[in-house]
C-alpha positions as MATLAB code, in Angstrom:
seq = 'MSINRNTAFLGSMTTAFVSLSAVVALWGIYSLNDAFVSLHQHEITTKIETIKIFRDVNYVSRLTRNIMLGSDYAADMQELEEKAEAIEVSFDTLSGAAHNDTDRKLVKQARIDTAGFVDDCIERMKQLKDVPADQRNNAYKKYREIATPLAMKSRASFRAIIQNADLRFEMGNKQFEKTIYRTLIIIAIAGILIAIFFQLSIRRYKERRMEEAALRKAHEKLEQRIAERTAELVVTNKTLVEKITVLQTTENILRESRDNAVQAGKLAVLGQMSAGVSHEINQPLTAIHTFTDNAISFLKLGRISDALENLGIVSRMTDRIGSIVAEIKSFSRKSPAEKQAINMTDVINHACMLVEPQRHQLDAFLDVQPFQEKLQVWADGVRLEQVLVNLLRNSLDAVAEQSDKRVEVTIMRREPDVYIVISDTGSGIAEDVLSHLFESFVTTKPSGQGLGLGLAISHMIITELGGKLTARNLAAGGAEFTIVLEEAVDGQLQQTGK';
ca = [
      41.251  155.908    0.256;
      43.542  154.047   -2.181;
      42.084  150.635   -1.257;
      38.541  151.893   -1.793;
      39.516  153.293   -5.200;
      41.119  149.999   -6.246;
      38.117  148.021   -5.001;
      35.751  150.280   -6.947;
      37.887  149.908  -10.069;
      37.966  146.117   -9.740;
      34.202  145.990   -9.148;
      33.445  148.185  -12.160;
      35.698  146.176  -14.432;
      34.185  142.893  -13.213;
      30.661  144.212  -13.798;
      31.594  145.380  -17.281;
      33.124  142.048  -18.227;
      30.236  139.993  -16.820;
      27.824  142.252  -18.726;
      29.838  141.697  -21.891;
      29.726  137.932  -21.372;
      25.951  138.097  -20.819;
      25.563  140.074  -24.032;
      27.598  137.419  -25.885;
      25.401  134.649  -24.466;
      22.190  136.512  -25.303;
      23.493  137.160  -28.774;
      24.096  133.406  -29.183;
      20.558  132.603  -28.019;
      19.117  135.275  -30.295;
      21.105  133.926  -33.242;
      19.833  130.429  -32.407;
      16.225  131.595  -32.310;
      16.638  133.651  -35.488;
      18.171  130.687  -37.284;
      15.278  128.457  -36.129;
      12.613  130.935  -37.235;
      14.216  131.664  -40.599;
      14.820  127.928  -41.113;
      11.301  126.665  -40.481;
       9.150  129.594  -41.515;
       9.377  128.663  -45.183;
       8.842  124.939  -44.710;
       5.915  125.369  -42.284;
       4.172  127.921  -44.502;
       4.821  125.763  -47.576;
       3.319  122.643  -45.993;
       0.295  124.452  -44.542;
      -0.559  126.198  -47.806;
       0.088  123.045  -49.844;
      -2.299  121.085  -47.611;
      -4.932  123.825  -47.954;
      -4.593  123.858  -51.738;
      -4.678  120.058  -51.884;
      -7.800  120.075  -49.686;
      -9.506  122.763  -51.797;
      -8.675  120.943  -55.055;
     -10.254  117.752  -53.674;
     -13.267  119.778  -52.640;
     -13.509  121.171  -56.185;
     -13.572  117.585  -57.482;
     -16.340  116.718  -55.035;
     -18.410  119.777  -55.985;
     -18.181  118.907  -59.676;
     -19.340  115.378  -58.974;
     -22.255  116.722  -56.888;
     -23.321  118.992  -59.753;
     -23.154  116.108  -62.252;
     -25.142  113.895  -59.871;
     -27.963  116.459  -59.747;
     -27.408  118.526  -56.583;
     -28.227  122.227  -56.091;
     -26.436  123.780  -59.118;
     -26.438  127.458  -58.044;
     -25.161  126.821  -54.518;
     -22.460  124.391  -55.697;
     -21.283  126.772  -58.477;
     -21.012  129.655  -56.006;
     -18.992  127.485  -53.615;
     -16.877  126.236  -56.550;
     -15.883  129.819  -57.504;
     -15.141  130.678  -53.855;
     -12.799  127.680  -53.639;
     -11.057  128.807  -56.834;
     -10.440  132.216  -55.241;
      -9.207  130.557  -52.015;
      -6.759  128.481  -54.065;
      -5.401  131.679  -55.690;
      -4.910  133.290  -52.270;
      -3.053  130.187  -51.010;
      -0.771  130.291  -54.066;
      -0.006  133.998  -53.384;
       1.055  133.073  -49.837;
       3.075  130.143  -51.143;
       4.904  132.425  -53.624;
       5.711  134.896  -50.853;
       7.265  132.130  -48.716;
       9.557  130.961  -51.564;
      13.316  131.195  -50.746;
      14.879  131.229  -54.193;
      14.233  130.948  -57.926;
      13.910  127.144  -57.745;
      11.125  127.399  -55.127;
       9.357  130.100  -57.116;
       9.586  128.036  -60.305;
       8.000  124.992  -58.589;
       5.199  127.139  -57.144;
       4.593  128.757  -60.532;
       4.324  125.355  -62.269;
       1.960  124.017  -59.582;
      -0.171  127.138  -59.930;
      -0.424  126.658  -63.689;
      -1.315  122.958  -63.347;
      -3.885  123.575  -60.595;
      -5.444  126.501  -62.468;
      -5.738  124.260  -65.524;
      -7.654  121.671  -63.534;
      -9.888  124.125  -61.619;
     -10.646  126.316  -64.662;
     -11.560  123.192  -66.678;
     -13.927  122.070  -63.914;
     -15.633  125.455  -63.688;
     -15.973  125.717  -67.480;
     -17.511  122.233  -67.721;
     -19.944  122.934  -64.902;
     -21.029  126.168  -66.604;
     -21.872  124.107  -69.689;
     -24.207  121.931  -67.547;
     -26.214  124.933  -66.331;
     -29.171  124.334  -68.630;
     -28.946  120.510  -68.592;
     -31.655  118.861  -66.456;
     -30.359  117.272  -63.268;
     -31.361  113.701  -64.312;
     -29.323  113.990  -67.518;
     -26.101  115.456  -66.062;
     -24.694  112.053  -65.083;
     -24.073  111.379  -68.768;
     -21.232  113.927  -68.671;
     -19.428  112.165  -65.777;
     -17.606  109.656  -67.964;
     -16.267  112.300  -70.307;
     -15.312  114.460  -67.271;
     -13.206  111.639  -65.795;
     -11.306  111.146  -69.053;
     -10.156  114.810  -69.190;
     -10.223  116.048  -65.559;
      -8.410  113.071  -63.997;
      -5.069  113.681  -65.869;
      -5.275  117.384  -64.993;
      -5.836  116.549  -61.334;
      -2.945  114.070  -61.334;
      -0.641  116.675  -62.920;
      -1.620  119.184  -60.223;
      -0.956  116.646  -57.438;
       2.452  115.839  -58.982;
       3.347  119.541  -58.796;
       2.365  119.590  -55.107;
       4.545  116.558  -54.426;
       7.538  118.332  -56.040;
       7.010  121.340  -53.775;
       6.707  119.137  -50.663;
       9.799  117.104  -51.564;
      11.800  120.301  -52.079;
      10.563  121.673  -48.720;
      11.454  118.393  -46.958;
      14.948  118.464  -48.464;
      15.456  122.078  -47.357;
      14.101  121.163  -43.894;
      16.679  118.384  -43.532;
      19.520  120.668  -44.651;
      18.254  123.382  -42.319;
      18.282  121.009  -39.362;
      21.940  120.237  -39.988;
      22.731  123.941  -40.203;
      20.705  124.527  -37.043;
      22.760  121.896  -35.200;
      25.934  123.709  -36.288;
      24.511  127.010  -34.992;
      23.779  125.386  -31.611;
      27.328  124.020  -31.483;
      28.872  127.421  -32.285;
      26.677  129.146  -29.682;
      27.722  126.683  -26.982;
      31.386  127.211  -27.894;
      30.930  131.011  -27.618;
      29.297  130.667  -24.191;
      32.092  128.317  -23.041;
      34.756  130.749  -24.260;
      32.978  133.598  -22.446;
      33.058  131.548  -19.220;
      36.773  130.805  -19.635;
      37.453  134.472  -20.295;
      35.576  135.437  -17.127;
      37.744  133.077  -15.086;
      40.921  134.420  -16.688;
      39.732  137.967  -16.140;
      39.199  137.356  -12.417;
      42.708  135.987  -12.093;
      44.168  138.950  -13.977;
      42.095  141.382  -11.926;
      43.457  140.014   -8.662;
      47.002  140.237  -10.005;
      46.378  143.740  -11.279;
      45.000  144.759   -7.885;
      48.238  143.703   -6.188;
      50.340  145.429   -8.846;
      48.366  148.652   -8.434;
      49.040  148.613   -4.701;
      52.774  148.354   -5.387;
      52.588  151.045   -8.093;
      50.792  153.456   -5.759;
      53.495  153.066   -3.133;
      56.168  153.743   -5.755;
      54.133  156.667   -7.117;
      53.873  158.310   -3.722;
      57.628  158.085   -3.299;
      58.216  159.485   -6.806;
      55.697  162.276   -6.105;
      57.616  163.370   -3.047;
      60.858  163.479   -5.041;
      59.120  165.357   -7.844;
      57.777  168.043   -5.505;
      61.258  168.581   -4.152;
      62.667  168.799   -7.685;
      59.915  171.225   -8.732;
      60.743  173.533   -5.853;
      64.400  173.546   -6.856;
      63.586  174.037  -10.534;
      61.135  176.857   -9.766;
      63.853  178.784   -8.006;
      66.153  178.308  -11.010;
      63.384  179.430  -13.408;
      62.783  182.617  -11.427;
      66.438  183.568  -11.886;
      66.366  182.532  -15.573;
      63.158  184.478  -16.205;
      64.648  187.626  -14.714;
      67.695  187.267  -16.971;
      65.442  186.608  -19.992;
      63.407  189.768  -19.337;
      66.609  191.787  -19.297;
      67.722  190.208  -22.594;
      64.329  190.892  -24.208;
      64.598  194.555  -23.205;
      68.060  194.752  -24.793;
      66.776  193.012  -27.959;
      63.832  195.414  -28.238;
      66.207  198.354  -27.926;
      68.458  196.843  -30.595;
      65.460  196.204  -32.862;
      64.376  199.834  -32.541;
      67.898  200.979  -33.401;
      67.994  198.653  -36.425;
      64.575  199.829  -37.604;
      65.627  203.475  -37.285;
      68.935  202.745  -39.062;
      67.070  200.981  -41.860;
      64.646  203.889  -42.318;
      67.578  206.320  -42.275;
      69.339  204.216  -44.906;
      66.256  204.275  -47.109;
      65.911  208.036  -46.665;
      69.633  208.519  -47.342;
      69.252  206.502  -50.516;
      66.394  208.726  -51.672;
      68.336  211.897  -50.902;
      71.379  210.500  -52.693;
      69.271  209.843  -55.788;
      67.824  213.362  -55.567;
      71.357  214.770  -55.298;
      72.407  212.877  -58.411;
      69.264  214.073  -60.199;
      69.609  217.692  -59.090;
      71.371  218.902  -62.253;
      68.730  217.388  -64.530;
      65.880  218.604  -62.316;
      67.405  222.088  -62.276;
      67.491  222.015  -66.082;
      63.864  220.832  -66.197;
      62.801  223.741  -63.944;
      65.014  226.407  -65.550;
      63.542  225.831  -68.990;
      59.933  226.633  -67.973;
      61.170  229.504  -65.743;
      62.959  231.125  -68.724;
      59.906  230.589  -70.858;
      57.684  232.115  -68.143;
      59.904  235.197  -68.032;
      59.825  235.596  -71.826;
      56.082  235.053  -72.206;
      55.347  237.379  -69.265;
      57.330  240.212  -70.915;
      55.531  239.534  -74.177;
      52.140  239.619  -72.429;
      52.993  243.016  -70.879;
      53.995  244.368  -74.291;
      50.816  243.039  -75.880;
      48.708  244.623  -73.147;
      50.367  247.993  -73.753;
      49.595  247.666  -77.452;
      46.024  246.660  -76.652;
      46.455  243.172  -78.125;
      44.405  241.460  -75.468;
      44.005  238.082  -77.234;
      47.761  237.718  -77.775;
      48.414  238.663  -74.152;
      45.881  236.062  -72.922;
      47.476  233.396  -75.109;
      50.908  234.159  -73.580;
      49.469  234.113  -70.069;
      47.894  230.682  -70.796;
      51.324  229.350  -71.769;
      52.733  230.823  -68.539;
      50.028  229.001  -66.557;
      50.875  225.650  -68.193;
      54.585  226.181  -67.509;
      53.781  226.941  -63.870;
      51.732  223.707  -63.609;
      54.671  221.762  -65.023;
      57.070  223.261  -62.440;
      54.505  222.514  -59.699;
      54.166  218.851  -60.714;
      57.978  218.421  -60.772;
      58.378  220.049  -57.339;
      55.441  218.041  -55.894;
      56.895  214.774  -57.178;
      60.335  215.620  -55.714;
      58.714  216.608  -52.416;
      56.716  213.356  -52.266;
      59.784  211.320  -53.206;
      61.992  212.925  -50.551;
      59.421  212.637  -47.736;
      60.605  210.490  -44.817;
      57.907  208.113  -43.618;
      57.679  204.531  -42.303;
      56.668  201.790  -44.705;
      52.884  201.511  -44.914;
      51.571  198.817  -47.233;
      48.349  199.470  -49.095;
      46.832  199.015  -52.560;
      49.020  201.026  -55.014;
      48.013  201.779  -58.603;
      50.850  200.742  -60.913;
      50.020  203.403  -63.511;
      50.615  206.231  -61.006;
      53.863  204.730  -59.675;
      55.316  204.118  -63.155;
      54.338  207.626  -64.353;
      55.933  209.287  -61.310;
      59.135  207.237  -61.611;
      59.429  208.021  -65.330;
      58.906  211.743  -64.600;
      61.775  211.730  -62.078;
      64.219  210.067  -64.509;
      63.053  212.120  -67.490;
      65.917  214.701  -67.153;
      68.509  211.900  -67.284;
      66.749  210.175  -70.181;
      66.523  213.451  -72.070;
      70.191  214.218  -71.440;
      71.282  210.773  -72.742;
      68.801  210.904  -75.635;
      67.733  207.389  -74.603;
      64.458  205.613  -75.358;
      62.319  204.591  -72.338;
      59.597  202.202  -73.479;
      56.796  201.280  -71.039;
      54.820  198.363  -72.482;
      51.024  198.684  -72.253;
      49.429  197.044  -69.217;
      46.114  197.044  -67.369;
      45.526  200.608  -66.164;
      43.748  199.574  -62.950;
      46.387  196.988  -61.952;
      47.297  197.314  -58.242;
      50.004  195.912  -55.985;
      50.193  195.612  -52.198;
      53.123  197.920  -51.296;
      54.255  201.332  -50.056;
      53.953  203.797  -52.940;
      56.904  206.088  -52.066;
      59.329  203.226  -51.413;
      58.289  201.281  -54.509;
      58.772  204.481  -56.515;
      62.247  204.860  -54.961;
      63.194  201.326  -56.099;
      61.858  201.948  -59.631;
      63.749  205.243  -59.916;
      66.966  203.564  -58.771;
      66.581  200.663  -61.245;
      65.638  202.996  -64.122;
      68.619  205.275  -63.400;
      70.950  202.241  -63.304;
      69.556  201.038  -66.640;
      69.981  204.500  -68.196;
      73.573  204.627  -66.911;
      74.134  201.157  -68.454;
      73.064  202.308  -71.956;
      74.871  205.692  -71.816;
      77.799  204.461  -73.945;
      75.723  202.230  -76.250;
      74.575  203.064  -79.770;
      71.190  201.493  -79.024;
      70.094  203.337  -75.883;
      66.895  201.566  -74.940;
      65.272  200.737  -71.576;
      62.080  198.690  -71.527;
      59.535  198.335  -68.690;
      57.132  195.380  -68.802;
      54.398  194.757  -66.222;
      52.733  191.324  -66.139;
      49.998  189.880  -63.976;
      50.597  186.260  -62.911;
      48.014  185.570  -60.238;
      48.464  186.044  -57.330;
      51.507  188.248  -58.084;
      52.505  191.151  -60.329;
      55.872  191.092  -62.141;
      57.670  194.393  -62.965;
      60.524  193.725  -65.405;
      63.096  196.444  -66.324;
      65.548  195.475  -69.084;
      68.202  197.442  -70.958;
      70.543  197.126  -73.952;
      73.682  197.759  -71.912;
      76.737  195.526  -71.555;
      75.198  193.426  -68.770;
      76.509  192.524  -65.304;
      79.852  190.809  -64.750;
      79.382  187.188  -63.639;
      81.641  187.645  -60.580;
      79.478  190.594  -59.468;
      76.060  189.057  -60.255;
      76.009  186.682  -57.275;
      76.831  189.577  -54.841;
      74.864  192.290  -56.638;
      72.477  193.104  -53.775;
      75.137  193.257  -51.073;
      76.220  196.625  -49.657;
      79.102  198.475  -51.372;
      78.947  196.252  -54.466;
      78.751  198.390  -57.638;
      79.430  198.046  -61.355;
      79.881  201.794  -61.877;
      83.289  203.479  -62.222;
      84.980  204.783  -59.066;
      83.392  207.955  -57.756;
      80.023  207.382  -59.498;
      78.365  205.149  -56.900;
      78.760  203.746  -53.398;
      77.005  200.418  -54.108;
      74.142  201.090  -51.712;
      71.315  201.680  -54.210;
      70.655  198.038  -55.127;
      71.192  196.858  -51.531;
      68.618  199.380  -50.274;
      66.250  198.491  -53.141;
      66.522  194.794  -52.282;
      65.862  195.557  -48.604;
      62.772  197.659  -49.471;
      61.224  194.997  -51.729;
      61.899  192.267  -49.161;
      60.271  194.405  -46.454;
      57.225  194.792  -48.725;
      56.931  190.989  -48.904;
      58.225  190.719  -52.484;
      61.341  189.606  -54.383;
      63.967  191.486  -56.445;
      66.171  189.445  -58.812;
      68.627  190.225  -61.609;
      70.021  188.320  -64.597;
      71.854  188.872  -67.868;
      69.927  188.586  -71.124;
      71.109  186.218  -73.864;
      70.845  189.048  -76.423;
      72.899  191.355  -74.200;
      72.010  193.732  -71.404;
      70.603  193.140  -67.940;
      67.119  192.475  -66.593;
      65.777  193.265  -63.120;
      62.496  191.693  -61.933;
      60.324  192.867  -59.029;
      57.617  190.465  -57.782;
      54.885  191.873  -55.512;
      51.522  190.589  -54.337;
      48.541  191.815  -56.350;
      45.793  193.884  -54.726;
      42.212  193.624  -56.010;
      39.611  196.307  -55.288;
      41.919  197.894  -52.737;
      42.429  194.646  -50.776;
      45.241  192.092  -50.673;
      44.429  188.904  -52.581;
      43.637  185.957  -50.269;
      46.125  183.450  -51.699;
      46.499  181.072  -48.718;
      50.254  181.690  -48.567;
];
């Protein structure tokens, strides 16, 4: 089986190489033939057409002499014009066979000289049309004086063309001899290569026999090693499956712990906000009680319009309480992160509503810079709102003791991302704390006012949403927190090629 395969391989390679050598030889012969044809086609055509023109010019001279000697004028004139046309056709062929500008220039000059002679002959013969045949011989002497130089000039042009063709023919023969020499060298090299190839093929055949014997031995060892390794892999795979199961369990525990931490952070914020929220709800409740009593009194007195006005105020107060409770309910809801297109206007408005009691209590100024109302980010609305509330509350705490109590929110679109920047006029962040700011249990607040989990949880939420949360101190004083999230367009995540 192996010997047959080697023999087939050797035979196929030999056939391929012999075929290649034959192609090389044929190519040499073709090149030789092509060189011969291209070499002599110009010279042969040039000589043939030059001889034809020379013959036709001589015939023109003979026809003119016949006319002047009294022959048949009409027949000779018709033949004279036909020869003139034949000369033009021969010159067209001669121009087409020209190799270069020098050849074309010689042909052009010969054409001009010959046309001068032929046209002069035709014109002179036309002038003899009405002259009687016995008187035409008087014009022969004058014809010889003018026509002979023109004919000699035309013949000189032909000689220049022939000399140029002969020179090119001699040069072409030398080039042709070189082509033959190169072709013979190529064929000789191909023969030498065939001999070398046969020697190498025989050597390769013996080497392949030795390699196959070694390969069979290595194959047997490999099969034995594979069997041993397979047994080891079965044991390893079983251990790996057990480890994967443990890792999946650990991942589930970590995911649940992370969600619990996020929820605990939200509840902690709500606990800290409870006093302000209670104040926000108590105010409209007191007003509802007062306006309800007034409406009852007005109804008893028959003052229907005043009663309706009071009831309208009660309705608006109820709507305000409902919006506060709904926002708190939405904020405190426990749910897994679900990224979707979130309208920044809604998130900012909800976050500002939740920190409004604290802002009002501190008499601080919360300035949200104008931005595109339909701007969207790819995030989870509740968790992004939680981060914004935490950062806004931290900024309000930072300006609590300042004379200039100002927190500014700036939202910028830098395709393909959206930047949410929250800055304050507080005292800034200590340099030794700044590098560890987003680690757990790191806080800048006094003891008892914070556990240091808010920023750590916020950083974890933004990272989970595929964004970045950074902090820095401002040169003018105060701190600046920046959230970077991917922009959503028409409810879909931008295709950025990240």
